[in-house]
Structures are given as C-alpha cells and as structure tokens.
N, C-alpha and C positions, 0 to 999 in steps of 0.2 A: 225674482224668479218670473212673475209675469210678463218682464222683458225679452227674458233668455226664450220662453215660449212664443214669445210673439217673435223673435228673430229668426229662432227655427222652423217656425211657419212659413214665414215669407221666403226664406232659404229653400226649403222645400217645395212653394208653390213656382220659384224660379228656375230651378234645376230642370225640367222638362226642355223649355224652350232652349235650351243650351245644349241639353246631352243627345242631341240627335243622333241616329244611329246613321249606318249606311241605308240607304234604300238600293235593293238591287232586285232585277227583275228580268227572268230569262224568258224568252217564249221559246227558245230550243237547247240545246245541249251544245254545249262546247265542246271541241274535241282534240285540242292542244294548244299549243304555243301561241302566241300573238303577237304583234309587233304594235310599236305605239304611233300614231299617225302624230303630224307635229299640231302641238297643242294651240289651242284657240284661245282668242279673249274675248267675253262675251259683250252684248250690246251695253249692260248696266256698268260695266270695268272698263270698256272702253270710253265710254262720255266721261270718265274719268283721266284720262290722257293728259289734258291740258292742270290739272290740277295736282295729281300725283307724280307729272312726269314720266315720259313713254318711254324712256332709258328703265323705268321700275319693271315692266312690263315682263323684257326681256329676261329679267334676274327673276320674275315670279315663274316664269315657263321653265328657267332651266333646272329651276329647284325643283317644280312638278315633276320635270321630267326625269331628273336624277332619282326621285324617291319612287318614282312607278319602275323605271328598269331595275333598282336594285330590289325591291319587292318582290318584281316577277322574277328576275333570275333566282332568288332564295326560295323559291316556290318550283323554279325550272320550267316556267310557262314563259318566259321571255324569247321569242322567236326572231327572225330575220325576214326578209323581204318575203321571203316562200312560207312563210306562217299562214296558220290555217283560217285567222281571223286578225283584225286589226281593232285596234283599240281609239278612238276618237275623244278625245278629251276635250272640257270646254271650261275654264274658271269664268264662272259667270260673276262673281265678284269678289271682292278682297278689300278688307279695312286693314290698315297699318297701325300698328301699337302707338309709333311715334310719327312725328311728321317728315315726310321725305325731303329729300332735298331742295325739290321741286317745290313744296308746300310752303317751305321755312323761306322760300326767296319770294312766295307770291303773297304770302299773309303778314302782316304785321303783328306782333302779338307770339308770334308761335318760334320754339325753339327746342332743340333735342331735350328739352327740360319737359317738354309739355308730351304727355303720352295719355292713352285712352284703351276700351275695349278693343281687341283685332280678333279678326278672322278671317274666315273665306266660304264660299260656296262653289263645289264643284260638279260638273255633270259629265256622265262618259255615256256613248252607244259604243258596243260590240258589234261589230260587223263581221260578218263572213267573206269568203272570196267572191261569193256570189254578189255581194252587198245587202244580203239579207239580215236584218237585225237579229241578232242574238240574245243580246240582254241590253239594260240600262240600268247606270249608277247614279247616286247623288249623296250628296254628303256636304253637310254643310255645319258649321261649328263658329261660335263665336266665346272668347272667355267671359266667364261669369259676372266677373267681378272686376271693377278699376282698380281692385288693388293688387291683381294679378300681373299688372298690366307694369306696375311700378320699374322693375327692373330688366323689363322687356328690352329689346331694338327695336328696329323699325318694323322689320316683318316678323318677329317670333310666332306672335299668335297664329299669322297665315301659313307661316312652316309649320306650325304643328296640325295643323289644319290638312296638308297638303299630306304631310306623314299620316298621319291616321287614315284618310282616303285612302291612300295607296296600299299600305298593309292590308285593310277591309277589302279592298277590291281584289288583290293577290289571293287573300286568304278564301273570298266565296268564290272567286272561280278556279282555283284548286280544290275547292269543294265540289263547286259543278263537275267538273273535267273527271275526278276520280269516284263520282259517283253514277255518272252518264245523266243528270240531270239539272 
C-alpha cells in the first residue's frame, strides 16, 4: 500500500510539468478570419538541423500547417490573403519519439527500436493587417512517460502537440471573435 501511495504521489507531482495548457493573451479583439503565414523554425530547433536532418523540418511544418488550416476552417476562421489578421507561428522545439533517419545514420547504437519521450513547443503571434499585435499564443507538451512512447512513430508526440495547439488556438480565437474580447 505504501508503494502504491508513493507511486501515485510521484505521478501527481509530475503531471503539472507536462499538462500545460495553451497560454493565450489578447491585447485587442480579433474581428474575423485569419490567414496563416509560413511557419518558422525557432533557433533551438534549427540548431538540431544536422542531428535530425533538415528534411524533418519540412515534415513538421507541413503537419502543423495542415492542423492549423483544418482547425481554423472548422471554426470558420480560415481566411485568404484579404483576411483581417495573420497568424505567425514558430516551432520553437520538437523532440522525436524515435530516431530520425539522420540520427540513425549519424549515431551508432541508435535504431528504429530506440524510443523516448517526445513533444514540442510552439508559439504564435496574431497580427492585424496594420501589423499591430492582437494576440500571442504558446503551447508546449511532452509525453509524461517513456512507456507512452513504446508504440510511437518518429513524431507521434510532436504531432499530438501540434494537433492540440491548433485546436486550442482555433477555439480561443473563435471565442474571442464571438465575444468581442
């Protein structure tokens, strides 16, 4: 019983580090549809280009872009180049669950059988047509247990982070547009 209590206490103590929600700060009210600027790679992630392989960045950008488009379309806020605001998104960092192709080729002892905790850190700014800052968003998530990664593919937890970020940004933006705040 004492072991069970210890394990449960340890689990409760570690959850806040991994269960961080979307941080959304509005400096003014968004008024309608938004367009998505080209997604950027942050400095911390860019430094891992040789390790991960630069082609992995294209994969991450495509995945996050598709997630954002889907979620903004679902709340009827995906606009074209004439939209009232633009969302500028940066993937600050990402950690794969399994070694990328470049990692496997560059590090002896790594194989696709290797796995670990994955996740990502994403930030965004919503800017009006006049380039005025409307809102900032930040989301990070890492799988809480290496056991969760046992059956994951290379970017499973990063993709999960992107999906959560996208749905929460869309929901937050929809709420802000509909409430006028």
